[in-house]
ZAMARGU-4260 file (C-alpha; in steps of 0.2 Angstrom, whole numbers, plus 5000, padded with zeros to 4 digits):
<rodrens>
0) 4846/5166/5296 | 4841/5167/5278 | 4845/5154/5266 | 4846/5154/5247 | 4849/5140/5235
5) 4858/5141/5218 | 4849/5131/5205 | 4859/5129/5189 | 4849/5132/5173 | 4834/5138/5182
10) 4821/5131/5195 | 4818/5113/5194 | 4800/5106/5193 | 4797/5093/5206 | 4786/5083/5194
15) 4798/5082/5179 | 4816/5083/5185 | 4826/5067/5183 | 4833/5055/5196 | 4827/5040/5206
20) 4822/5037/5224 | 4826/5022/5234 | 4815/5019/5249 | 4817/5006/5264 | 4802/4997/5272
25) 4806/4991/5289 | 4795/4976/5285 | 4809/4970/5274 | 4809/4977/5257 | 4818/4990/5246
30) 4808/4999/5232 | 4813/5013/5220 | 4802/5026/5211 | 4803/5042/5201 | 4803/5058/5210
35) 4785/5061/5205 | 4780/5045/5213 | 4778/5035/5197 | 4786/5018/5191 | 4787/5010/5208
40) 4798/4994/5208 | 4802/4982/5222 | 4821/4978/5220 | 4825/4969/5236 | 4815/4959/5249
45) 4818/4949/5265 | 4829/4962/5273 | 4831/4961/5292 | 4823/4978/5297 | 4832/4989/5285
50) 4834/5007/5291 | 4848/5017/5281 | 4851/5017/5263 | 4864/5025/5251 | 4867/5025/5233
55) 4883/5025/5222 | 4876/5029/5205 | 4894/5029/5198 | 4897/5011/5202 | 4879/5006/5201
60) 4877/5000/5219 | 4865/5002/5233 | 4870/5000/5251 | 4858/4997/5266 | 4859/4994/5285
65) 4849/4980/5293 | 4845/4983/5311 | 4841/4965/5314 | 4835/4961/5332 | 4841/4975/5343
70) 4844/4963/5358 | 4854/4951/5348 | 4869/4961/5341 | 4866/4954/5324 | 4865/4970/5313
75) 4873/4970/5296 | 4876/4980/5280 | 4872/4974/5263 | 4876/4979/5245 | 4867/4975/5228
80) 4866/4982/5211 | 4853/4995/5208 | 4841/4982/5201 | 4844/4971/5216 | 4855/4958/5208
85) 4872/4953/5215 | 4867/4955/5233 | 4880/4953/5246 | 4884/4956/5264 | 4899/4967/5267
90) 4898/4970/5286 | 4892/4954/5293 | 4881/4952/5308 | 4889/4956/5325 | 4901/4968/5317
95) 4889/4982/5321 | 4874/4981/5333 | 4859/4990/5326 | 4866/5001/5311 | 4855/5015/5306
100) 4857/5030/5294 | 4872/5026/5282 | 4881/5037/5269 | 4894/5036/5256 | 4908/5049/5258
105) 4915/5050/5240 | 4932/5059/5243 | 4938/5045/5255 | 4928/5031/5247 | 4921/5027/5264
110) 4904/5021/5271 | 4899/5030/5287 | 4885/5025/5298 | 4878/5026/5316 | 4875/5011/5327
115) 4861/5014/5339 | 4862/5001/5353 | 4880/4999/5349 | 4882/5018/5354 | 4894/5021/5341
120) 4898/5032/5325 | 4907/5020/5313 | 4915/5019/5296 | 4923/5007/5284 | 4929/5005/5266
125) 4916/5003/5253 | 4919/4984/5253 | 4916/4983/5271 | 4934/4981/5276 | 4943/4991/5289
130) 4929/4995/5301 | 4933/5009/5313 | 4924/5017/5328 | 4925/5036/5327 | 4914/5040/5342
135) 4909/5028/5357 | 4896/5035/5369 | 4894/5020/5380 | 4898/5002/5382 | 4889/4987/5389
140) 4871/4983/5394 | 4870/4996/5408 | 4875/5010/5396 | 4864/5003/5382 | 4848/5005/5393
145) 4852/5024/5393 | 4843/5029/5376 | 4852/5046/5377 | 4868/5037/5371 | 4860/5030/5356
150) 4867/5036/5339 | 4855/5037/5325 | 4858/5050/5311 | 4875/5053/5302 | 4882/5067/5290
155) 4899/5071/5284 | 4907/5088/5279 | 4923/5081/5270 | 4930/5098/5266 | 4931/5103/5284
160) 4934/5085/5290 | 4919/5085/5302 | 4905/5072/5306 | 4888/5076/5313 | 4877/5064/5321
165) 4861/5063/5332 | 4857/5055/5348 | 4838/5053/5349 | 4835/5050/5367 | 4819/5041/5374
170) 4803/5042/5365 | 4794/5059/5367 | 4806/5064/5381 | 4814/5080/5374 | 4831/5074/5377
175) 4837/5073/5359 | 4854/5080/5354 | 4864/5084/5338 | 4883/5083/5339 | 4899/5088/5329
180) 4917/5082/5330 | 4932/5080/5319 | 4933/5065/5308 | 4951/5061/5313 | 4955/5056/5331
185) 4965/5067/5342 | 4983/5061/5347 | 4982/5050/5362 | 4963/5049/5362 | 4951/5035/5358
190) 4933/5035/5352 | 4927/5034/5370 | 4937/5049/5377 | 4939/5061/5363 | 4937/5079/5368
195) 4933/5088/5352 | 4914/5084/5353 | 4902/5099/5352 | 4884/5099/5356 | 4875/5109/5343
200) 4857/5106/5348 | 4850/5100/5365 | 4832/5097/5371 | 4825/5091/5354 | 4810/5079/5354
205) 4819/5064/5344 | 4831/5069/5330 | 4833/5055/5318 | 4841/5057/5300 | 4853/5071/5294
210) 4857/5079/5278 | 4869/5094/5274 | 4868/5108/5261 | 4887/5113/5261 | 4885/5127/5249
215) 4873/5136/5260 | 4881/5129/5276 | 4864/5122/5282 | 4859/5106/5292 | 4843/5097/5289
220) 4835/5084/5300 | 4820/5074/5303 | 4813/5074/5321 | 4800/5062/5328 | 4792/5065/5345
225) 4777/5076/5350 | 4771/5092/5341 | 4774/5106/5339 | 4793/5103/5337 | 4791/5084/5334
230) 4786/5075/5318 | 4795/5089/5308 | 4809/5093/5296 | 4820/5106/5302 | 4834/5117/5296
235) 4848/5127/5305 | 4864/5135/5301 | 4880/5124/5303 | 4891/5139/5308 | 4882/5149/5321
240) 4894/5159/5332 | 4897/5151/5349 | 4890/5166/5358 | 4874/5165/5348 | 4860/5152/5354
245) 4857/5139/5340 | 4840/5141/5332 | 4831/5129/5320 | 4818/5133/5307 | 4804/5121/5306
250) 4800/5117/5287 | 4788/5103/5287 | 4775/5098/5300 | 4762/5084/5303 | 4773/5070/5298
255) 4768/5053/5306 | 4785/5048/5314 | 4796/5056/5301 | 4813/5047/5299 | 4821/5047/5282
260) 4827/5063/5272 | 4836/5065/5256 | 4841/5082/5247 | 4842/5086/5229 | 4851/5102/5230
265) 4852/5106/5212 | 4833/5103/5210 | 4829/5113/5226 | 4819/5099/5233 | 4819/5087/5248
270) 4812/5070/5250 | 4805/5063/5267 | 4798/5046/5273 | 4788/5043/5288 | 4784/5027/5298
275) 4766/5028/5293 | 4771/5023/5275 | 4771/5040/5266 | 4785/5047/5254 | 4784/5066/5253
280) 4793/5079/5242 | 4795/5098/5245 | 4806/5112/5240 | 4820/5116/5252 | 4811/5129/5261
285) 4797/5117/5264 | 4785/5124/5251 | 4776/5115/5238 | 4774/5099/5249 | 4767/5084/5239
290) 4763/5066/5244 | 4772/5054/5232 | 4766/5038/5240 | 4756/5033/5255 | 4752/5017/5265
295) 4768/5009/5259 | 4772/5000/5275 | 4783/5006/5289 | 4795/5017/5279 | 4812/5022/5286
300) 4827/5027/5275 | 4827/5036/5259 | 4841/5040/5246 | 4840/5051/5230 | 4851/5047/5215
305) 4852/5057/5199
</rodrens>
C-alpha cells in the first residue's frame, strides 16, 4: 500500500521544527530535549523503572508508568508538571501490575495503558480514578508464565471506537501479535470473554509500542527480536480487506532493542528510542534518519509535544 502525508504549510525541517520530546530511562529518570537533540534537561528522577509516557500540553502535565518489580505487583502511574514539579501518584502500586505504554485519549479525557504481567488493557480518568479493565488475556501465576499473553503497546482510534494493542511473546520467539477490538464492551461479555477481538498480525518477532496515523489509516510499531524483521520500525494499513493478507513495511532497521515511538504527523517525522540508549528521528517513510542522542542509559518510552 502507498502512503502519503499532508504537511500544512510545506514540508517541515527536522532540525528546526518546534516541539519537545520527553524520554524515559529505565534506570529511573525522565529527560526532555528539543527535536534536534539540543537542550537536554532532566526533569524527574527516582522512578521505578518507567516505561510509558504521555504528555498533555494543554494542561501542562506529563504522565508516566512505573513497571516496578515485575514479580511484586507494585506497578504505578505518576503525573507531574512539565518541569517535574508537583509530582503525584495517581494510580497507586498494586492497582496495575507492570504498566507499559500509556496514552491520553483527548475526546474522552481518559488514560489508556497496557499491563504486561497483569495481562490486561486498562484505562482510567486523567486523575487515576475509575480504573477499568477492557481486555484480560489471562489471570493468575500460571497464565502469567505464558508470555504470549503479555500486553505491551496501546493505541486508540477514538473516532471509530477501537483499541489496538500488542502481545509481544517470549524473546526472539516469533510469537508476537497485534490485536484490535472495540473500546466498549459487548452486552453480557466481560474483559476476559469478549468476542470482538481481531488478530491483525501474528508471528512477529516482539512488537512493542504502537502509534496511529488516522488521516492515512496507518499503524506504526516498534519491534524487538532478531533481524531482519526484528529491531525495526514498521508500518501497515489499518483497514486491509479481510480476504487480503496483512503486510507490513519495514521503515527503520538496525535498532538496538527498539521500544518507544512517537509521531509528529504535521512535521512528517517520527521519533524512536532503543534500549541501548539512543534517540532517533526520521521522516514517516523512514528516510532522513538521524541520531539525536546516544549512550543515554536504557531508554524505553518517548512522547512528542508541540
